[in-house]
N, C-alpha and C positions, 0 to 999 in steps of 0.2 A: 385143667382143674378150674372150676368156676371161681372168680374173684368176687368176694362179697364187698359191698359198699360200706365204707367206714367214714363217718363224719367227725372231724376234729374241730373243736370250738375253743378259741383262745383269742384274747384281745392283743396278744403279742405277735406281730407278723413273723418275727424270727422263729418263734416256737412252731408256728404253722409250717414255715418253710422247712424246718428241721424234720418234722414228722413226715412231710411229703417226700423229702430227699431220702430218708432212711427206709421208708415202707412202700414206696410206689411200685417197686418190682414185685412185691408179694401181695399187696392189697390194692383195691380200687379206692383211692383217697379223695374225699371232698373236704373242703375247709370253709370255715366261717369265722369272721372276726368278732362276732357278738352273738348273744343268745337270740336276739331278734332276727338276725341274718340267718341263723341256723334254722329257725322255725319257718322262715320264708323258703329256704332251700328245700326243706322237707315237704312243704306244701306244693311247691312248683315242680320239683324233680322226683317226688315220691319218697317213701320211707327208706331207711337204710338198715343194714343188719346191726351195726354197732355205732354208738355215738360216744365220743370221748370228749369231755369238757373240763376246762379249768373251773375251779370252784369260784374264785374271786374274779369278777368282771364288772366293769361299770354298768349301771342300770340293772338289768336282770342277771342275777348270779347263776351259778351252775345248778344249785339245788332247785331254784325256781324254774329253770329251764327243764330239768328232769321231771319235775312235777307235772309240767304240761305235756312233755313227751310221753310220760307214762300213761296219761289219759288219751292222747291222740294216736299214739303208735305203741300199743302195749307190747308188741312182739320185739321191738327194738331193744337190744341189750345196752345198758348204760354203765359207763366207766367214768369215774371222777378222778381228776388230777388235783392234788392238794399239796399245800405247804405243811410243814410240821405243826404250825399254829392252828391249822384248821382240822387237825386229826379228830378231835372229839365231835365236831360238827359232822364230819364225814362218816364216822362210825354210826352216829344217830341216823344219818341218811340211809346207810346200809340196812340198819335194823328196821327202818320204816318201809323197806322194800322198794325205795326209789332207785337204787343203783345195784348193779351186779357186784362190783368191787371198786376199791379206790387204790390209786398209786400216788406215791409222793413225788413231788417235783424237786429236782429233775429226776426222771426215771431212766434207767439204763435201757438200751435197745433190746437186750435179752428179756428183761422183765416186761417191757411193753409188748414185744412180739408174743411172748408166752401168754400174757393176759388177753391179747386180741384173739389168739387161736382158741383159747378157752371160751371167750365170749361168742365167737362164731359157732363153736360147737353147741353152746347153749341156744343160740338163735336157731340153728338147724333142728335141734330137738323140739323147741317150742313150735316152730312152723310145721314140722313134719307131723307132730301129734295133732295139731289143729287141722291140718289138711286131711289127715286120715279120719278124724272124727267127723269132719264136715262131709267128706265124700261118702263115708260109710253111712252116715245118717241120711244124707240125701238119697243115696242108692236104695237104702232100706225102705224109705218112704215111697219112692217111685215104684218099687216092687209091690208094696202093700196097696198102693193106689191102683195099680194095674189089676191085681187080684180082685179088689173090691169092684172095679169097673166091670169085670167079667160077671160078677155076681149081681150088680145093680148098675147097669150102664147109664141109666137116666140120671142117677144121683152123681156119679163120679166122673162122667164125661165132662161135666162143667169145669172141673178143676183143670183138665187138660186144655180146654178151650181158652180159659182166662189166663193161664200161666204166662203166655207170651206178653199179653198186655200188662199184667202185674209187674213183670220184670222190666218192661219198657218204661213204665212210670217210675219204678224204684230207681232205675239207672238215671233217668232224667233228673230226678230229685237228688241224685248223688247220695243215696242212702247207703249206710254200711251194712255188712252182713246180708248180702242179697239172698243167700240161701234161706234165710228165715221167711222172706216174702214168697219165694218159690214154693216152699213147703206149705205155707199158709194157703196159697192158691190151690195146690193139689189136694189138700185135705179140708178145704173150706166147707165141703158138703158132707163130711163124714157123719154129721148128726142126722142126715137124711136117711141113713141106712134103715131106720125103723119105720119110715114113712112109706105107705103103699105106693107102688109104681104109678097107678092111675092118677093119684093125687099129685105126684111130682110132675106128670105130663100136663095136667091141667094148669099147674102153677107156671110151668115154662111156656105154655101156650097163652098165658094171660087170661085164663078162664076165671069165672067167679067161684069163690070158695065159700063153703058153709062156715059158720062160726067155729065149729069143731076142727075143720080142716085148717082154717087160718091159724088157730091156736097151736095145732100140731106143727105147722110149718115154722111159725115164729119161735118155737121152742128149740128148733134144731141147732142154732148156734151155741146155746147153753150146753146141750148134750155133746156137741163136737168139742167145745173147750174142755169139758171134763175128761173126755177120752184122750185128747192130745196132751192135756196137762199131766197125764200119768207118765209121759215119756221124758226122760232126763234132757235138759237143755232146751226144751220147747215151751217154757212158761210164757215167753213173749208171743210165740206163735199161737198158743192157746188163747191168749188175750185178744189177739187180732181176730181169730175165728169167732170168739164169743161175742164180739161187739160189731160184727160185720153188718148188722142191720141198723146200727145207731145213726141217726141223722146228723148231718154236719153241724146244725145249729143247736145240738144237744150236748156238745162236748164241754160246755161251760158248767155243767151240772153233773151229779152222779148218774151213772158210773163213769162217764167219759172223763170227768175232771180228775179221777183217781188213776188213770192210765199213764204209763210212761210215753214219751214222745213217739218212739218207734212203734209202740202198740197202737197209738192213736192213728198214725199215718197208715199203718198196715191195715187197720180195720176200714179206714176211709177208702183205701185203694180197692179192697175187696168189695165194698158197697158199690162203687162206681162200675167196676169191671163186671161184676156178676149181673147187675141190672142191665148194663149195656149188652151183655151176652144174651140175656133172656129176650130183649127187644129184637135182636138180630135173629134169634130162633123163630120169632113171630113173623119174620119176613121183612123187617125194616133193613134198609141199607145202613152202613156204618155211620154216615153223616146224618141220616134221618134219626138214628138212635141217639146220637150225641145231642141233636137239637131237642129231642124230647126230654133228655135228662137236664139240659140247661134251663128249661122253663120251670123246673121244679126247684124254686128258690129255697135255699136253706137246707136242702136235702143232701147235696153233694159238695165236696171240696172243689171249688172252681178251678184251682190250679191243676188238679188231677184231670178234670174234664178237658182242660186246655191241652194237656199232654196227650190224652186219648184222641182228641180231635186231630192233632197234628201227626198221629201215628202213620208214617208213610207205608208201613207194611199193610195196615188195614185198608188203606185207600188204593193200593195198587191193584191193577187188573190181574186176575189169576187165570190160569189155564184149567178149564174143566173138561174132563173126558169121560166117556162111558166105556167101561171095560167089563169083561167077564172075570169071574173070581180068580182064575189061574193067572191073570195079569196083574193082580193087586200085589203091591209090595209095601213094606214098612215105610212110613213117612208121608204117605198119601193121607188126605183128609176126606172123610165121608161128606159129600155135598148133599146127601139126602139119607134118610134112615135106611140102613141095610137090613133087609128083612129075611127071615126064614120063610119057607113056603107055607107054613101054618099061620103066618102073619106076625110072629113074635119078632120084636126088634132086637137084633144082635148088636149092632153098633149104631148109636144115634147120630143124627146129622151134626156135623161140626167136630166130631171126635177124630183125633189123629189115629191112624191105623198102625198099631204096633205089632211086633212079632207075636206076642201072646194073643192079640186079637185075631190075627190070621189063623193061629192054631184053633181058636174057638170057631172061626168061620169054617175051617176045614172039618171040624167035628159035626157042625150043623149040616154041612154039605153031604157027609156020609150017611147021616141018620135021618135027617128031615128034608134036607134040600135048601137051596138058597135061591132067592129070586134074582135072576140075571136079566139084563146087565146091571152093573153097579156104577153109579155116577160119583166121581171123586174129583177133588181139587189137587193140583200138583204143586209141589214146592219148586220155586225157580232154580234153587241151587242143586237139585238132584239131576241125575242123568236119566232121562226118559226116552232117549232116542230109539230104543228098541221096542217101545210100546206101539201098538196099532194106532195108526193115524185116523 
């Protein structure tokens, strides 16, 4: 059975030794002699399932500690140890939602063990529900995006292409809730669903737009934000999508100044990665695209551009092969537009080939035909030994 980490915080060394001696066989125990040390341990070693703290400690007390833990590690279950004189203060802390429960000092081993078991059960419920919601939401969005990409591949293939770079930037910036940035990438172009395909292709190719076409395209983030905003828990994602065209030097005024920090950085990541993607579609290399973005002063977040420029994955040489349809497998990336025999684009250049995309190709093969051979890029991690050389 898995042992969950429990952090005990007390300024009395004997108390910590007692906790460790009594509970180490049943739980994975960490100890800290002060609130500051506890926060350092959580930052360096990662969050724990339960934190048990004495209320009265020099410097930062238990309530102040739990106030920070609640903001930094909301899933961590918090138990307070108090003396009788602190009971009213502890009850107030319970009622304010800062702690799960409190125990009086000294606490019997049975009372402490029972409370820890209940706290771990609470932690498992919290994390299981969160994981289920996140995985379900992410999976549902992925399915929706795949369906929409089959209906309008020009609009929705962009989301697949930029997702890797969006996550790369978010991870390098150590942002929380990475799933939000992943969904923002995948659904960033949902507002383009009403834009005619020929206009989207002109935009991606860097062609000149009429005033009407320009207005139609610049309105798509607002449409996308409205659509995504209807989905529970995606308000921040909707704000990222809605502000994806906002210039870096405009965040000091409305609407940028009204956004939350995660919404601002998410919108800035979308701006840089989408424009970078469009430049690469126009034939520029990764580094050529970065240089072109860098000379646009005040348009992009310079830290995001730096991370994009340092992206090892984007600068690696990739293996490109030419295959017939029957040799195509999920995970490959179209290195050129995959066309039906009537000239219709089935999968645009740069889109990852998924299982559903292959089913679509198969349908075209049976009824219209596909132009073979097909040029694709291969992922280094996949096993392609059986493919034709």
